[in-house]
C-alpha positions as CSV (number, residue, x, y, z in Angstrom):
1,M,-0.1,-0.2,0.2
2,K,1.3,3.5,-1.1
3,L,1.5,5.8,2.2
4,R,-1.5,8.0,2.3
5,K,-2.9,7.9,-1.2
6,R,-3.4,11.4,-1.8
7,V,-6.9,12.9,-2.8
8,S,-7.6,14.7,-5.9
9,G,-9.4,15.6,-9.0
10,I,-13.6,13.5,-9.0
11,Y,-14.2,13.0,-6.3
12,A,-17.0,10.0,-6.4
13,V,-19.2,8.9,-3.3
14,T,-21.5,5.7,-4.4
15,P,-25.4,5.9,-3.8
16,E,-27.1,3.0,-1.7
17,T,-27.8,-0.1,-2.8
18,E,-28.4,-3.2,-2.3
19,D,-27.9,-4.5,-5.8
20,T,-24.1,-5.6,-5.3
21,A,-23.4,-5.9,-9.3
22,D,-25.2,-2.7,-10.2
23,L,-23.0,-0.9,-7.8
24,V,-20.1,-2.1,-9.4
25,A,-20.7,-2.2,-12.8
26,K,-21.2,1.8,-12.4
27,V,-18.7,2.0,-10.6
28,S,-16.0,0.4,-12.9
29,A,-18.0,3.1,-15.5
30,V,-16.8,6.1,-13.3
31,L,-13.3,4.7,-13.2
32,N,-13.0,3.8,-17.4
33,G,-14.4,8.0,-17.2
34,G,-11.2,8.9,-15.5
35,A,-12.5,9.6,-11.3
36,R,-9.3,7.4,-9.2
37,V,-11.3,8.5,-6.2
38,I,-14.2,6.5,-4.9
39,Q,-15.7,6.9,-1.2
40,Y,-18.0,4.0,-0.3
41,R,-21.0,5.4,1.7
42,N,-23.8,2.8,2.9
43,K,-24.9,3.9,6.4
44,D,-28.6,1.7,6.6
45,G,-27.3,-1.7,4.8
46,E,-26.5,-4.8,7.0
47,Y,-22.7,-5.1,8.3
48,A,-22.4,-8.8,5.7
49,L,-23.6,-6.1,2.6
50,R,-21.8,-3.7,3.0
51,R,-18.8,-6.1,3.7
52,E,-19.1,-7.7,0.5
53,Q,-19.8,-4.5,-1.8
54,C,-16.9,-2.7,0.3
55,T,-14.7,-5.8,-0.5
56,E,-15.1,-5.9,-4.9
57,L,-15.0,-1.9,-5.2
58,C,-11.5,-1.9,-3.1
59,A,-10.6,-4.7,-6.0
60,R,-12.6,-2.4,-8.7
61,V,-10.8,0.7,-7.3
62,R,-7.3,-0.7,-7.2
63,A,-7.0,-2.2,-10.9
64,F,-7.3,1.4,-11.7
65,D,-4.5,2.1,-9.3
66,G,-7.5,4.4,-7.8
67,V,-7.7,5.4,-3.9
68,F,-10.7,3.6,-1.6
69,I,-11.8,5.4,0.7
70,V,-14.9,4.0,3.4
71,N,-17.3,6.3,5.0
72,D,-17.7,6.4,9.0
73,S,-16.5,2.6,9.5
74,V,-13.1,2.3,10.2
75,E,-13.6,-1.4,11.1
76,L,-15.1,-1.9,7.7
77,A,-12.3,-0.3,6.1
78,L,-9.4,-2.0,8.2
79,E,-12.0,-5.6,7.3
80,T,-11.9,-5.0,3.8
81,G,-8.2,-3.6,3.0
82,A,-9.1,0.1,1.6
83,D,-7.0,2.6,1.3
84,G,-8.5,4.7,3.9
85,V,-11.7,6.0,5.6
86,H,-13.6,9.5,5.8
87,L,-14.9,10.8,9.6
88,G,-18.1,13.0,9.7
89,R,-19.4,14.9,13.1
90,D,-20.7,11.5,14.7
91,D,-17.5,9.3,14.2
92,E,-14.9,8.5,15.7
93,S,-11.9,11.3,16.1
94,V,-8.9,11.5,13.5
95,K,-6.6,10.8,16.5
96,N,-8.6,7.0,16.8
97,A,-8.7,6.6,13.7
98,R,-5.1,7.2,13.0
99,N,-4.4,4.7,16.0
100,R,-6.4,2.0,14.7
101,L,-5.6,2.4,11.0
102,G,-2.1,2.8,11.3
103,P,0.5,5.4,9.5
104,D,-0.3,4.7,5.5
105,R,-4.0,4.8,5.0
106,T,-6.1,8.0,4.2
107,I,-7.9,10.2,6.8
108,G,-10.3,12.6,5.2
109,V,-13.0,14.6,7.6
110,S,-16.3,16.4,7.1
111,C,-15.7,20.4,8.2
112,Y,-19.0,21.3,6.8
113,N,-18.7,25.2,6.7
114,D,-16.5,25.6,9.5
115,L,-12.6,26.7,8.8
116,E,-11.4,26.0,13.0
117,L,-12.4,22.8,12.5
118,A,-10.8,22.2,9.6
119,H,-7.4,23.6,11.0
120,A,-8.0,21.2,14.1
121,A,-8.7,17.8,12.0
122,Q,-5.2,18.9,9.5
123,A,-3.7,19.9,13.7
124,A,-4.6,16.2,13.7
125,G,-3.2,14.3,11.3
126,A,-6.2,14.5,8.6
127,D,-5.1,13.8,5.0
128,Y,-7.7,15.9,3.6
129,V,-10.5,18.3,5.1
130,A,-14.7,18.4,3.2
131,F,-16.3,21.3,2.9
132,G,-20.3,21.7,1.7
133,S,-23.3,21.0,0.7
134,F,-22.1,24.2,-1.5
135,F,-26.0,24.1,-2.8
136,L,-29.1,22.0,-2.6
137,S,-28.3,18.6,-3.0
138,A,-30.5,15.3,-3.3
139,T,-28.7,13.2,-1.3
140,K,-28.5,15.1,2.0
141,P,-31.4,18.0,1.2
142,A,-31.5,19.0,4.9
143,A,-27.9,19.5,4.5
144,R,-26.1,22.9,5.9
145,R,-25.2,25.4,3.3
146,A,-21.5,26.2,2.8
147,S,-20.0,29.6,1.4
148,M,-17.7,29.4,-1.2
149,S,-15.5,32.1,0.8
150,V,-14.6,29.3,3.1
151,L,-12.6,27.1,0.2
152,H,-11.2,30.7,-0.5
153,S,-9.6,30.8,3.0
154,A,-8.7,27.3,3.3
155,K,-7.3,27.4,0.4
156,A,-5.1,30.0,1.7
157,E,-4.6,28.4,4.7
158,L,-4.5,24.5,5.2
159,D,-1.8,22.0,3.8
160,V,-4.3,19.9,2.5
161,P,-6.3,18.6,-0.4
162,V,-9.4,20.4,0.2
163,V,-12.5,18.7,-1.2
164,A,-16.2,20.3,-2.3
165,I,-19.6,18.0,-1.9
166,G,-22.8,19.0,-2.2
167,G,-25.4,19.4,-5.1
168,I,-22.6,19.7,-7.5
169,N,-23.5,19.6,-11.2
170,M,-21.7,21.0,-14.4
171,N,-22.9,24.0,-14.4
172,N,-21.6,24.9,-10.8
173,A,-18.3,22.5,-10.4
174,A,-15.8,24.6,-12.0
175,T,-16.5,27.4,-10.0
176,L,-15.7,25.3,-6.7
177,I,-13.0,24.1,-8.3
178,S,-12.1,28.5,-9.3
179,A,-12.8,29.1,-5.5
180,G,-10.1,26.6,-4.5
181,A,-11.5,23.0,-4.3
182,N,-8.6,20.6,-5.2
183,S,-11.6,17.6,-5.4
184,L,-15.0,17.4,-5.9
185,A,-17.4,14.5,-4.2
186,I,-20.3,13.6,-6.3
187,V,-22.8,11.6,-5.9
188,S,-26.4,12.4,-8.1
189,G,-24.0,14.3,-10.8
190,L,-22.6,11.3,-11.6
191,F,-24.1,7.6,-10.4
192,H,-27.2,9.3,-11.8
193,A,-25.9,10.7,-15.0
194,N,-27.5,8.1,-18.2
195,E,-24.2,8.0,-19.5
196,I,-22.4,7.6,-16.3
197,E,-18.8,7.0,-18.1
198,K,-19.3,10.0,-20.2
199,E,-20.4,12.2,-17.6
200,T,-17.6,11.3,-15.5
201,R,-15.3,12.7,-18.4
202,A,-16.6,15.6,-18.5
203,Y,-16.1,16.2,-15.4
204,V,-12.6,15.3,-15.3
205,Q,-11.8,17.5,-17.9
206,L,-12.6,20.3,-15.4
207,F,-9.7,20.0,-13.9
208,A,-7.4,19.5,-17.0
209,N,-8.2,22.7,-18.1
210,P,-5.7,25.5,-16.7
211,K,-7.9,27.8,-16.7
212,H,-10.1,26.4,-13.5
213,T,-7.2,25.5,-11.5
214,Q,-5.3,28.9,-11.1
């Protein structure tokens, strides 16, 4: 395992489903489209199903030399050999997660619209921080909104990659990159697309365009 794989570019967050074959097919399309960071997110499924899906997705992402992150569960990340874990407000601390995961795995932290929380996460050893929701999100419609200014400040003040999440689509993605996001975490904008691979390529291209990354 490479030391703490770095998060950048398109960060695809999986939708919840019991259909493992369909999920693997959709993630494969995202990978074929050029995304290299995948987060497995399933808060309500039975543990056996989550373990099965995680194991299959981890192998698929590894075949593309990507980064496979598990949402919330350090235990599941350890059991399935994932590259890291993403922690939210109600999950365990970065310190505890690092103690359990060891030095080689990636830890990300949700910071919502709180720059101080991001500074604390970085100081505790987080490898990236995530802000959002920036726009109305179909996945979390009641999520607290984040301001564009937090991205500007984070870009200037933090040393770790900054991820933007929440209601991202092709109409607003470039704005977030210009504001300082190193990575865009997307659920519906990718996995609900009619042509997932083609849509992913369009998002990936945004990071390849220098005018959006200066």
